[in-house]
N, C-alpha and C positions, 0 to 999 in steps of 0.2 A: 366379510373380511375381518381380520383380527383388529380390535381396537387397541391403539397404543396407550400406554400409561400416561397420565397427565404429567407435563413437564413442571419443574419447580418454578414457582412464582419468582420473578426476578425484578429487581429495582435497578434501573438503567441510567448510566451517564453516557452521553454521546460527546466525545471530543471531536469537534469539527462538524457540527450539525448542519451548517449551511452549505457544505460541499456536496458533491454528488453522492458519496457513500453515506453521509449523514442523512440526506434526503431519502435515500432508499431505505435506510434503517427505520426512519420515522414511518415510511409507508408500511413496512412489515409490522412494526409494533402496533400501528393503528388498527390492523386487522385482528388483533388479539388483546383487547383491553383487559380481559380476564387473566391474562398470563404475564403481562408486563406493566410496570409502573415507571413512568419517566420522571426521574429525580432531577437531573441537571442537563443543560445544554451549554455548549461552548462554541465560540467563534472568534475570529480575529477582529474584524471591523465591519462586518455586513449587518448594519443596524436594521435596515428595512426587512431583510429576510428573517432576522432573529425576532423582530417585533411580530411578524406574521406567525412564526412558530410559537411564540409565547401565547398569542391569542388562541391558536388552534389546540396546542398540546398542554399548556399551563404547567410547566415544570415548577419545581419548588424554588430552584435558583438557576441563575445564568451567569456565565463568565464571558466577558468581552476582553480580549487581551489588550486592545487599544483603549486607553483611558478616556479619550474624547468620545469614542463610540459608546462606551459604557454610560457616560453622562447623557448622551443623546437618547439612549434606550430608556434610561430612568425617566426622562421627561415624557417620552412617548407612552410608557406604561402608566405613569401618573395621570396622563390626560384621559385615560379610559378606566381609571381606578382599578387597575390590575395589580394585585399585590404579589410581586415576584422579586425576590432578592437578587440584586445585580452586583457582581464583583468584577474587578479588573486586574490586569497584570498577569505575568507568567506564573507567579507563585500561586495565584488563585486557580490556575489550570491544574497544578499539582494537587492542591487541596481538594478540588472536585474529583480528581481521579482516584484519590485514596480515602474519600469520605466514608465514614462508618455506615451511612444509610444507603450506600451503593453496593450492589452485588456484582454487577456486570458492567464492564467498560468497553464501549466501542471506540477503538483507537483509530480515528479517521482523519486526523490532522495531516495535511500533506507536507512531506519533507522532513528535514532535520528538526524543525520546530516541534514535531510530535514526540521526539525521543524522551525528554525528561518526564512529561506527564504520563506517557505510556509505561516507562520504567517505574514510576511511582505507583501506578496501578498494579504492576507485577509485584513489587516489593510489599504491597499491602495485601497480597494473596487473593486478588480479585479474579473473576472469570474475565479474561481479556480477549476480545475479538480483534485480531491484529490486521488492520487494513493499512497501517503505516509501515511499509516495507523498510523505510530508511532507518527505523529503530534497530532492526537486526543487522542491516548492512553496515551501519556505522559503529555498532558496539558489540556485535557478534557474541563471543563467548561470555562477555560480561553480562549481557542480557539473558542468555540461556542459563547461566549459573544462578542469576537472580530468580528465574522461574523455578528452578529446582529447590533453591533454599527456602522460598516462601510458600512452595506448594501451590502456586497460582495455576489456574487452568488456562492454557494458551491454545486458541483456536484460530486457524488462518482464514482470512476473508478474501484475499486476492483470489480471483476465480481459478487460477492455475494451481495454487497451493491448496486451496480448498478441494479441488478435484483430486489431487494426489492424495490428500488426507482421506477422502472418501474411498479411494481405491486400495487403501492399505488394510491389513488385518487389524482387528479391533485392539489387540494388545499393543500394537505399535502406535495406535492413535493416542494411547494413554501416556506416552512419554516423549513429548516434543523436545527436540534438541538432543535426545539420548536414544533415538531409535537404533535398532540393530537390524537394518533391512536385509543384510546378507543372510542373517539367520532366519529371516522370514521368507527366503527364496526369491527376493527381489534382485534382478540383475541390472536394471537401469530405470531411471526416471526420464520420461519423455515430456519435455516442457514445451507446450505449443504456443505459437504466437501468430498473429494475423499477417505480420509484415508491414502493418500500418498503411497510410495513404500513398506511399511512394514505392510500394513493392514492385510495380511494373515500370518504374522510371529507370532510365539509364543513369549511370553514376554522374555523367556530365551534366544532366539536367538538375541535379540537386543543389547546385551552388546558388541558384537564383530563386528557389522556392520561398514563398512568403509565410509568415506566421499563420495567416488564415488557412492556407493550404495545409500546413502541418497539423493544424487543429481539427481538420475535417476527417476524423477517423471513419472508416467505412462501416464499422459494426457497433462500436461502443460509444456511449455518451459520457464524456469525462471532462474534468477541468482542463484548462489550457496547458498547465505545466505537465501534467501526466500525458496529455495528447501529444505534446512535442517529444516527450520521452518515448512514446510509442512510435512516433515517426522515425526517430533515430535508432530505435530498438534498445536504447539505454534502459527503458522500463523492463525489457526482457533480461537485460544484464543484471539489473538490481534484483529481479526475481530469481535469477540464477544463484546469486549470492545468498538471498533469503532462503532458497530451497536447501542450500548446503547446511545452513544453521538449523532450520526447522526439522530436517530429517536426518541430520548427522551424516552427511554425504561428503564424498570427495568430488572434485570437479569432473573427473572422468566418469562418475556415476550419472551425470546429467547430460542429456542431449537436447538441444533446441531444434524443434521441428516447425516449419512454417505451415500453417493451416488457415488459409484465407477466410474460410467461412465462420470461424470462431464458434463452432458448434461443439467440437471436442475440446474441452478446456485443459486437459492434460491426461497423461496415461502412465501406467506403471507396468513395466515389462518384467515377467517372472522367468526363472531359469528353466521352467518346463515348456517354454514357448508361448505361454499365455500372455496376452496384453489386455489389461483391464482399463477401460476408458470411462470418464465421466462426461456426459453430454447434456446439453440443454441450450435453450435460447440464450443469446448474450445479454443477460440482465443480472445486475449485481444483487438483486433481491433474493436470488436463489441461494448463493453461498451465505448471505446474511441470515436468512431463515434457517438454513442448515446449522449454522454455528449457534444461533440463539437457542434452538431447541435441542441440540445434540445432548444425548444420543437418540432423541425422538425426532419426529418430523412434524412440521406445521405448514399451512398454506402460506405462500409467499406473494401471491398476486400475479405470478408469472404464468403465462400460458404454456401448456405442455408442448413439447417438440412435435411438429407435424412432419412425419417421415415421408409423406406422400407428396408434399409440396415444397420440399427443400431441394436445393441443388445437390449435386453429387459432392462428396467430400474430396478435397484436394490436399496433397502434402508435397512440400518442396524442401530441399536442403537450403541452408542459409548461405547467402552470398556475403561473406564477411568483408569483402571490398566495398560493398554498398552500405554495410552497417558497421563501420569501424568502432562505434561506441559499444556495441555488443561484444566485439572482440576484445576491447579494452577492459570491459567489466569481467569477462572470463579470466583475463590475465590478472586482474586485481585479485580475483578470488584465489588464484594460485599463489600470488605473492604474499598475501597476509592482510591483517587488519589495518595496518597503516595505509596501504594502497586503497583498500575499500573505503575507508573514512575519507581519504583525500579525494578520491574520484567522485564521491557523492557531493562533497562540498563544492568542488569545481563545477560539477554539472548543474547544481542549483544556480550558481552565478551565471554560467553561460546560457542556460535556457532563458533566464530572466532577461539577459542582454539581447538574445535573439527575438524574444517576444516584443521587446522595446525597439527592435529594428536597429540595434547598435552593431551587430555582427551578422555575418551570413550563416545560413544553416550549416554549411560545411566547416565553419570555424568552431562550432561546438566541440567536435571531436578533437580538433587540433589543440585547443586550449585545455581541454580535459586531460589529454595525454601528457602535455608539458607539465601541468600541475601535479598529476599523479606521480610522474617520474621524479619530480623535485622532492616529494615527501615520502616516497615509497619505503624508505628505511626507518621512518619514525616508529618508535615503540608505543604501543597502545595497550596498556594493562589495567587502566582504571578509567572510570567515567570522566574524571578530570582530564586525563590524557585525550579522550575523545573530544571534549569541549575545546581544549587548547588547540589541537590539531585542526579541527574544523575552522576555527577563527583564523589561524595562520594561512590555511589554504585559500580561504575566501579572499583574504587580502592580496595574496599573490595572484590569484586568478583575475581579480579586478585590475591589477597592474597590467596584466596581459591584454585585457580588454582595451585599455587606453592605447596600447601599442597598435592593436588592430584598427582602432578608430583613426589613428594617425595615418596608418597605411592607406585606409579608404579615402 
């Protein structure tokens, strides 16, 4: 077989190294020490996990957003005479993302908290591996314009967007946010989703489901916030909005398809009747390895798909009555940036409340909708507008939580 050219040696920063994407990234990097050098790791407050990573991977420096966590980590590192610089605070995240000694940034911080460091990496012209979908959902055109202005390389990590990326012609892969898919003969993007743990539940059963049930995803191993988003299919809604921006699409160009096995990660439909799909076992190390090595290929540690021992593939239409959050996100995508920013902010508040057993599972969509409708007309034309709106929506959504608790 033809031997691929060697990929460029890369110096890596992982934003959110203690989360599931961060851990998978470390697994892939560890397989190729001759190709990647780990420069920096960041986390919010997971001291013990970060201490283990420092011992194993020995980054040059670490950022802990929580200042007390940073102090604890410094003490732990000193106890074993491990000389690693430790910084703290949100500004230190931005510094790590745009540091001169970093080539590639894995943007894996969950939620809105990842926006500013990810945007900093983009503005610094880095190769940015985008696992933080909220950055694009909340800032849209602002983010895409920054990519073009800085000539940053933006590569999608979400399994669905990475699949779409792999199914596109090479010239369209070179211009994220400014693709012309109609000129490439693309007629539709088919965005697949498993349907989460409640796909076979009747709508009436959803009111009393627990956080542990919502976090028990049938195929993927994810953090609790993303797991709840998968259960409500808000995750698919956020991915719908992200796909619009990544591939320069209109909402009617995207169709969500339920695929319970999570083997086909998404598909691209062409005008000649062809449908190109990207398949693989449900393991995030595959898209991470693809993006790290692009346009080459490297081993990810993931076993190849066994076609002889897999179940048959199933596909279903989405029942939007069962998944009101997905319907709401598609609506937000049509309404504009204010609606998208507001919806994401409300959802982060409501999911946290559900995980803390303050509201019911079905209350998530209700509060999200009320909050989005309240702020749908807000103009968002700068990053300051994004930050201001996010703060206002969170305050409003929290006031609605209080009302729900009083009703209970």
